[in-house]
C-alpha positions as CSV (number, residue, x, y, z in Angstrom):
1,X,0.1,5.9,-27.3
2,X,-3.2,6.4,-29.2
3,X,-4.6,9.6,-30.6
4,X,-7.8,11.0,-32.2
5,X,-8.2,14.1,-34.3
6,X,-10.5,16.1,-36.4
7,X,-9.9,18.5,-39.3
8,X,-10.2,22.2,-38.7
9,X,-8.6,23.7,-41.8
10,X,-8.4,20.6,-44.0
11,X,-5.2,18.8,-44.5
12,X,-3.5,16.0,-46.2
13,X,-3.4,13.6,-43.3
14,X,-1.8,13.0,-39.9
15,X,0.8,10.6,-38.7
16,X,3.0,10.0,-35.8
17,X,5.9,12.0,-37.2
18,X,4.0,15.2,-36.6
19,X,4.1,15.0,-32.8
20,X,6.3,13.9,-29.9
21,X,5.5,12.8,-26.3
22,X,7.6,13.7,-23.3
23,X,7.4,13.1,-19.5
24,X,5.7,9.7,-20.1
25,X,4.8,8.2,-16.7
26,X,2.8,5.0,-16.1
27,X,0.1,4.9,-13.5
28,X,1.6,1.7,-12.0
29,X,5.0,0.1,-11.7
30,X,3.8,-3.5,-11.8
31,X,3.7,-5.8,-14.8
32,X,0.4,-5.4,-16.7
33,X,-1.2,-4.9,-20.1
34,X,-3.0,-1.6,-21.0
35,X,-1.5,0.4,-18.2
36,X,-2.8,4.0,-18.3
37,X,-0.2,6.7,-18.3
38,X,0.3,10.5,-18.4
39,X,2.5,12.5,-20.7
40,X,2.9,15.7,-22.6
41,X,2.2,15.7,-26.3
42,X,3.7,18.3,-28.6
43,X,2.6,18.9,-32.2
44,X,5.5,19.3,-34.7
45,X,5.8,20.8,-38.1
46,X,3.3,23.6,-37.5
47,X,0.4,21.1,-37.6
48,X,-1.6,22.9,-35.0
49,X,-3.4,25.0,-37.6
50,X,-4.6,21.9,-39.4
51,X,-5.8,19.6,-36.6
52,X,-7.4,19.5,-33.2
53,X,-5.7,16.5,-31.6
54,X,-6.5,14.8,-28.3
55,X,-4.2,12.1,-26.8
56,X,-4.7,9.2,-24.5
57,X,-1.8,7.1,-23.2
58,X,-1.8,3.4,-22.7
59,X,1.2,1.1,-22.4
60,X,2.4,-2.4,-21.4
61,X,4.9,-3.1,-18.6
62,X,6.7,-6.4,-19.2
63,X,8.6,-8.5,-16.6
64,X,12.3,-7.7,-16.0
65,X,14.7,-10.5,-16.7
66,X,16.8,-11.5,-13.7
67,X,19.7,-13.8,-13.0
68,X,20.2,-14.8,-9.3
69,X,23.5,-15.9,-7.9
70,X,23.9,-17.7,-4.6
71,X,26.5,-16.4,-2.2
72,X,29.7,-18.2,-1.5
73,X,32.1,-18.3,1.4
74,X,35.5,-19.6,2.3
75,X,36.4,-20.5,5.9
76,X,39.0,-22.5,7.8
77,X,37.9,-25.4,10.0
78,X,37.5,-24.4,13.6
79,X,35.3,-27.1,15.0
80,X,32.1,-25.0,14.8
81,X,29.2,-25.0,12.4
82,X,29.4,-22.5,9.6
83,X,26.2,-21.4,7.7
84,X,25.9,-19.8,4.3
85,X,22.8,-18.0,3.0
86,X,21.8,-15.1,0.8
87,X,22.0,-14.3,-2.9
88,X,22.4,-11.4,-5.3
89,X,20.7,-10.4,-8.5
90,X,22.0,-8.7,-11.6
91,X,19.1,-6.6,-12.7
92,X,17.0,-5.5,-9.7
93,X,15.2,-2.2,-9.8
94,X,16.5,0.3,-7.4
95,X,14.7,0.0,-4.1
96,X,13.8,-3.6,-4.6
97,X,15.4,-6.2,-2.3
98,X,16.0,-9.9,-2.9
99,X,16.0,-12.4,-0.1
100,X,16.0,-16.2,0.3
101,X,15.5,-18.6,3.2
102,X,17.6,-21.3,1.6
103,X,20.9,-22.0,3.4
104,X,23.6,-24.6,3.7
105,X,25.7,-25.5,6.8
106,X,28.9,-27.5,7.4
107,X,31.4,-28.3,10.1
108,X,34.1,-30.5,8.6
109,X,36.6,-29.6,5.9
110,X,35.1,-29.9,2.4
111,X,32.8,-28.2,-0.1
112,X,29.1,-27.8,0.6
113,X,27.1,-26.8,-2.5
114,X,24.7,-24.0,-2.0
115,X,21.8,-24.4,-4.4
116,X,18.9,-21.9,-4.3
117,X,15.3,-23.0,-4.1
118,X,13.1,-20.9,-6.3
119,X,10.1,-21.3,-4.0
120,X,12.1,-19.6,-1.2
121,X,13.0,-16.5,-3.2
122,X,11.3,-13.2,-2.3
123,X,11.6,-9.8,-3.8
124,X,10.1,-6.8,-2.1
125,X,10.0,-3.0,-2.5
126,X,10.8,-0.4,0.1
127,X,7.3,-0.7,1.5
128,X,7.5,-4.5,1.9
129,X,5.2,-5.2,-1.1
130,X,6.0,-8.3,-3.1
131,X,7.6,-7.5,-6.5
132,X,8.3,-11.1,-7.5
133,X,5.7,-11.1,-10.2
134,X,7.5,-8.2,-11.9
135,X,10.5,-10.3,-12.6
136,X,11.3,-13.2,-15.0
137,X,13.9,-15.3,-13.3
138,X,15.9,-16.7,-16.2
139,X,18.8,-18.3,-14.4
140,X,20.2,-19.5,-11.0
141,X,23.9,-19.8,-10.2
142,X,24.9,-22.0,-7.3
143,X,27.3,-21.0,-4.6
144,X,29.4,-23.0,-2.2
145,X,30.5,-23.0,1.4
146,X,34.2,-24.1,1.4
147,X,35.7,-25.2,4.7
148,X,39.4,-25.5,4.4
149,X,41.5,-27.9,6.5
150,X,43.3,-26.1,9.4
151,X,47.1,-25.9,9.1
152,X,48.8,-27.3,12.2
153,X,52.4,-27.8,13.2
154,X,53.6,-31.3,14.0
155,X,55.7,-31.5,17.2
156,X,58.4,-34.2,16.8
157,X,60.0,-35.7,19.9
158,X,63.4,-37.4,19.4
159,X,66.4,-38.5,21.3
160,X,68.9,-37.1,18.8
161,X,71.8,-37.4,18.3
162,X,71.6,-41.1,17.3
163,X,74.5,-43.5,17.3
164,X,74.5,-47.0,16.0
165,X,73.9,-49.6,18.7
166,X,72.6,-52.6,16.8
167,X,69.0,-51.9,18.0
168,X,65.9,-50.4,16.2
169,X,65.7,-46.9,17.8
170,X,62.4,-45.9,16.1
171,X,60.6,-46.2,19.4
172,X,62.4,-43.1,20.6
173,X,60.6,-40.9,18.0
174,X,57.1,-39.6,18.5
175,X,54.9,-36.8,17.2
176,X,51.7,-34.9,18.0
177,X,49.8,-31.7,17.2
178,X,47.4,-29.5,19.1
179,X,43.8,-29.4,17.8
180,X,41.3,-26.5,17.8
181,X,40.2,-27.5,21.3
182,X,43.7,-27.3,22.7
183,X,44.0,-31.1,23.0
184,X,47.2,-33.0,22.2
185,X,46.6,-35.4,19.3
186,X,49.3,-38.2,18.9
187,X,50.4,-38.9,15.4
188,X,51.6,-42.2,13.9
189,X,54.9,-42.2,12.0
190,X,55.7,-43.9,8.7
191,X,59.3,-45.0,8.3
192,X,58.8,-45.9,4.7
193,X,59.3,-49.6,5.4
194,X,62.6,-49.2,7.2
195,X,63.8,-49.9,10.7
196,X,65.8,-47.3,12.5
197,X,68.8,-49.6,13.0
198,X,71.7,-48.9,10.6
199,X,73.7,-45.7,10.1
200,X,72.1,-43.5,7.5
201,X,69.7,-40.7,6.7
202,X,66.0,-41.4,7.4
203,X,62.9,-39.5,6.3
204,X,60.0,-40.0,8.7
205,X,56.5,-39.0,7.7
206,X,53.7,-38.0,10.1
207,X,50.5,-39.8,9.2
208,X,47.5,-37.5,9.1
209,X,44.2,-39.4,9.8
210,X,42.0,-36.3,10.2
211,X,41.0,-34.4,7.0
212,X,40.1,-31.4,9.1
213,X,43.8,-30.7,9.5
214,X,46.8,-30.3,7.2
215,X,50.4,-30.6,8.5
216,X,52.7,-27.7,7.6
217,X,55.7,-29.9,8.4
218,X,54.6,-33.4,7.5
219,X,58.1,-35.0,7.8
220,X,61.3,-35.0,9.7
221,X,64.8,-36.1,8.7
222,X,66.9,-38.1,11.2
223,X,70.6,-39.1,10.9
224,X,72.3,-42.0,12.6
């Protein structure tokens, strides 16, 4: 805000404490130096009788700091490709919209880091005009697409009850599960280095060779 004045009835000086400005509005919303503006100036302390004052309004619009956070997503493996995109910002002006064309995709169980590319960030107003130059992006936070292993039940096939007969009866035990496509997947069994020959209690473990699945019942107990 700048002002000029001339003396009408004399006076001892003029300073900013003698007036106030209300309804201050810039002529542009974009970042710029020396932006013209309008406002209403009021003279305080009965100074009107001493001065004729005219006002002109000029200001500076500085960029708005912005932190951008990539979206995250958690899904369960289903054999299809999952895609993650999008981001949010902590300090956008109402009416402005942030978008990004950066994305990450994954099929198998695991974590896929979603790191934003600054060159693929856009910010537009309600009319579709680019507002990117009005912001100072001070930080990016990465997101992640997390594909969790699908829980499945192991189906154990046995010939219980078992009685001692001097033979290794481990060949009578089998296991499988049903995958996301409805197919039967046979599972190997781990007898912990033992043969199923002598009377006793045996813990048999299903061997999972596919990281896209997790067994909800990974072992079975058999008694001879």
